[in-house]
Structure formats: structure tokens, C-alpha cells
C-alpha positions as CSV (number, residue, x, y, z in Angstrom):
1,X,303.2,114.4,-67.5
2,X,305.5,114.1,-69.5
3,X,306.9,110.2,-70.6
4,X,308.6,108.0,-68.5
5,X,311.2,107.3,-71.5
6,X,312.7,110.9,-71.8
7,X,315.3,111.8,-69.3
8,X,314.3,115.5,-66.9
9,X,316.7,118.4,-67.5
10,X,319.1,117.2,-64.5
11,X,319.6,114.0,-65.8
12,X,320.1,115.2,-70.3
13,X,322.8,117.3,-68.6
14,X,324.4,115.1,-66.8
15,X,324.3,112.6,-69.9
16,X,325.7,114.8,-72.4
17,X,328.6,116.0,-70.4
18,X,329.6,112.7,-70.0
19,X,328.7,111.6,-73.2
20,X,328.7,113.8,-75.8
21,X,327.5,112.0,-78.4
22,X,324.0,111.4,-77.3
23,X,323.0,114.6,-78.0
24,X,322.0,113.0,-82.0
25,X,319.6,110.5,-79.1
26,X,318.2,113.0,-77.0
27,X,317.4,115.8,-80.4
28,X,314.6,112.9,-81.1
29,X,313.6,112.8,-77.5
30,X,313.2,116.0,-76.9
31,X,312.9,118.1,-79.4
32,X,315.8,120.0,-81.7
33,X,315.2,123.1,-80.4
34,X,315.8,121.9,-76.0
35,X,318.3,119.8,-77.4
36,X,320.5,122.7,-78.3
37,X,319.1,124.7,-75.1
38,X,321.3,121.6,-73.1
39,X,324.0,121.2,-75.1
40,X,324.7,124.9,-75.3
41,X,324.6,124.4,-71.6
42,X,326.9,121.3,-71.5
43,X,329.0,123.3,-74.2
44,X,329.0,126.4,-71.7
45,X,330.1,124.8,-69.0
46,X,333.2,123.7,-70.1
47,X,334.4,127.1,-71.7
48,X,333.9,127.7,-68.2
49,X,331.0,130.2,-68.5
50,X,327.7,130.0,-68.1
51,X,325.4,131.6,-71.5
52,X,321.8,132.1,-69.6
53,X,320.8,132.5,-66.5
54,X,319.7,128.7,-64.6
55,X,315.4,129.2,-63.8
56,X,314.7,129.9,-60.8
57,X,312.8,126.5,-60.2
58,X,311.6,124.0,-62.4
59,X,308.1,121.7,-62.7
60,X,310.3,118.4,-63.4
61,X,313.2,120.2,-61.0
62,X,314.5,116.6,-58.8
63,X,315.9,116.9,-55.4
64,X,319.7,118.5,-55.7
65,X,321.6,114.8,-55.5
66,X,323.3,114.1,-52.3
67,X,326.8,113.1,-51.6
68,X,329.8,112.5,-48.7
69,X,330.1,115.1,-46.6
70,X,334.1,114.2,-46.1
71,X,336.7,114.0,-43.2
72,X,336.6,117.5,-42.6
73,X,332.7,118.6,-41.1
74,X,332.9,120.2,-37.6
75,X,329.7,120.4,-36.1
76,X,329.4,123.9,-33.9
77,X,330.6,126.4,-37.1
78,X,329.3,129.5,-35.7
79,X,326.6,131.5,-37.8
80,X,327.6,133.9,-40.3
81,X,327.2,134.8,-43.4
82,X,331.0,136.0,-44.7
83,X,333.7,133.8,-44.1
84,X,336.1,136.1,-44.9
85,X,338.9,136.9,-41.9
86,X,342.8,138.8,-42.6
87,X,344.9,136.3,-43.3
88,X,342.9,133.8,-45.3
89,X,344.3,133.0,-49.5
90,X,342.0,132.8,-51.8
91,X,340.1,134.9,-54.1
92,X,336.6,136.6,-53.2
93,X,333.9,134.6,-54.4
94,X,330.2,135.6,-53.8
95,X,328.1,132.3,-53.6
96,X,324.3,133.1,-53.5
97,X,320.7,131.2,-54.4
98,X,317.4,129.9,-53.2
99,X,316.5,126.4,-51.5
100,X,313.0,125.4,-52.9
101,X,310.5,122.6,-51.9
102,X,308.3,120.6,-53.4
103,X,306.4,122.1,-56.1
104,X,309.3,125.0,-56.4
105,X,308.2,126.6,-52.9
106,X,310.9,129.1,-50.8
107,X,311.7,127.3,-47.3
108,X,312.5,129.9,-45.2
109,X,315.0,129.1,-42.3
110,X,316.5,126.3,-43.3
111,X,320.4,125.8,-41.9
112,X,322.9,125.5,-44.2
113,X,326.3,125.6,-43.4
114,X,328.9,125.2,-45.3
115,X,332.7,124.4,-45.0
116,X,335.8,124.8,-47.8
117,X,339.5,124.6,-47.9
118,X,341.7,128.1,-48.4
119,X,343.3,129.5,-51.8
120,X,345.7,127.0,-51.0
121,X,343.1,123.5,-49.9
122,X,344.2,123.9,-46.8
123,X,341.1,123.0,-43.9
124,X,341.0,124.9,-40.9
125,X,340.4,121.5,-38.4
126,X,341.6,123.6,-35.4
127,X,339.2,126.1,-35.5
128,X,336.6,127.1,-37.8
129,X,338.1,129.0,-40.5
130,X,336.1,129.3,-44.2
131,X,333.5,127.6,-41.8
132,X,330.1,128.5,-41.0
133,X,326.0,128.2,-41.0
134,X,323.1,130.8,-41.8
135,X,319.7,130.8,-42.4
136,X,317.9,130.9,-45.5
137,X,315.3,133.8,-45.3
138,X,311.7,134.1,-46.2
139,X,312.1,134.1,-49.9
140,X,314.8,130.9,-49.7
141,X,317.3,132.7,-49.7
142,X,320.8,132.7,-48.7
143,X,324.1,134.4,-49.4
144,X,328.4,133.1,-48.5
145,X,330.7,135.6,-49.1
146,X,333.8,133.3,-48.7
147,X,337.0,132.9,-51.2
148,X,337.1,130.2,-54.1
149,X,338.9,127.1,-52.8
150,X,342.4,125.5,-53.6
151,X,342.8,122.7,-55.2
152,X,344.4,119.7,-53.3
153,X,345.7,115.4,-54.9
154,X,342.8,113.6,-56.3
155,X,340.1,116.5,-56.3
156,X,338.5,118.9,-57.6
157,X,337.6,122.5,-56.3
158,X,334.8,122.4,-54.6
159,X,332.6,123.5,-50.9
160,X,330.7,121.3,-48.6
161,X,327.8,122.0,-47.7
162,X,324.5,119.9,-45.2
163,X,321.0,122.4,-45.7
164,X,318.5,121.2,-42.9
165,X,315.0,122.5,-43.6
166,X,312.5,123.4,-40.5
167,X,310.3,120.8,-39.1
168,X,307.2,121.6,-39.1
169,X,305.8,122.0,-35.7
170,X,305.9,118.9,-33.1
171,X,308.3,117.2,-35.0
172,X,311.3,115.9,-35.0
173,X,314.9,117.7,-36.9
174,X,314.6,117.7,-40.6
175,X,316.3,115.5,-42.7
176,X,319.5,116.9,-43.7
177,X,320.4,117.1,-47.5
178,X,324.6,116.6,-47.3
179,X,326.4,117.9,-50.5
180,X,329.2,119.7,-52.5
181,X,329.1,122.0,-55.1
182,X,331.7,121.9,-58.4
183,X,333.3,125.1,-60.9
184,X,332.9,125.0,-64.3
185,X,336.0,124.4,-66.4
186,X,338.7,122.6,-63.8
187,X,340.7,120.8,-65.9
188,X,340.6,118.3,-62.3
189,X,336.3,117.8,-63.1
190,X,336.0,115.0,-66.0
191,X,338.9,113.2,-62.9
192,X,337.5,113.8,-59.9
193,X,335.4,110.2,-58.1
194,X,332.3,112.3,-57.0
195,X,332.0,115.7,-58.9
196,X,328.8,115.0,-60.3
197,X,327.8,118.1,-63.2
198,X,323.8,118.2,-61.0
199,X,325.4,119.7,-58.8
200,X,328.2,122.5,-61.0
201,X,327.3,126.1,-59.9
202,X,326.8,129.0,-62.0
203,X,329.4,132.2,-62.6
204,X,329.1,135.1,-63.7
205,X,331.8,135.6,-66.5
206,X,334.0,138.1,-65.6
207,X,332.9,139.3,-62.1
208,X,335.5,141.4,-59.5
209,X,334.4,139.5,-56.6
210,X,333.4,136.5,-58.7
211,X,329.7,135.8,-58.6
212,X,328.5,131.7,-58.1
213,X,324.8,131.1,-57.6
214,X,323.2,127.3,-57.0
215,X,320.1,126.8,-56.2
216,X,319.0,123.6,-53.5
217,X,316.1,121.7,-53.9
218,X,314.6,119.4,-50.8
219,X,312.8,116.2,-50.9
220,X,311.0,118.6,-48.7
221,X,306.8,120.3,-47.3
């Protein structure tokens, strides 16, 4: 069991991103190798790329942080893995990842509901453009094809998502995780009051279409 005073990796990345001068302290707490790796990860985020793949899941991973759903959520989105439709502006993006529960157990049948702005920063509030839900497969995997969301006043680029695990037999609906996903290398990240480095996707450098990855960790069995 790790000592209580050592922050977990998710909190470490957030602290380093917010206050790089803290790396000297963390070098003593975590050891030179791990602190250097954390600093390299933060530096990579600042440059808009990822130098090494993130692990699938770790024993010390905490549940994915919650964030507000915002004013543009709509019920009853269509079930689909691709949100691409004719005439939607934006750079094509493929987002993949897995959904894990406690002890890094992959969760099947999890509902993931995505919605976001188009490449010009506009939400469709009349219909269901760039809105859709899907279910994780037997290994907890999901795959979304969409476009890179655009900017609008006050916000950096982001996806919205609601993640709801399949409830145990005989119980009510599983607890919903509502959160947002962000993109590395965006100049607006530090000015966005909701931005959290723990919610950054990992981008594959130079890929076409743009490829991103994010794993959700739920407080679920």
C-alpha cells in the first residue's frame, strides 16, 4: 500500500500541469525515474502530443472526474458509433478507449452518450447532429467516429459524454458519470475554468484521420 502522503498519478499530473515548480518536491516523494516520467508526460501535453502510450489501467487509478453536462444535452440520442453526416464541418476524428470498473475490470454493456459542437463551434439544438450513444463491448471497448469540435466563446475544445454502467440484476439504473474530454496543445486550455488535465485525451501524432484515446474508470463493480 502506498503512503497516504504520496499523490496518485492522476493528481500528480494535475499538480505538475498547474505548478511545474512542484516537480522538485515530487522527485523526492516518488523517486527520480517516476518524477521524470511524469514531467515528460506533462511536457508532451504542452507540446500537443504524447511520447508514450498511457497504460490500460493501473491499480492506483481513481474514477474519472465528473464535470457539468452543460446546457446542450438532449435525451434520446440515436444509437450509433459514427456521428459523421453530410455537410458537417470539421476535421475527422476517431476516439477509442475502454471502460473499466474497480480493480481494472473491463465493463461490458456500458452506455456512452456523446455530444459536442461542430468544427465551427455550433451545437445542433433542433436535431441530433453530432449526438449519439453506443454500448461498450465484452472487453469494455468503445469507438466513436466524429469531427474535432470547434471553439466558441469561453470554452476550449471539448467533448461531452455521459457514461452509465449496466446495473446489477434486480437493481435500478447504474450511477451516471457525466464528464467532458479535452485535447492537448490547445491554447485555451489554461484559460478555460472547467479544463482538467486528467480529462485530456491521448492524441496519435500525425495520424489521418486524427486519432485519440481515452479510458474511463468508473466506481462500479
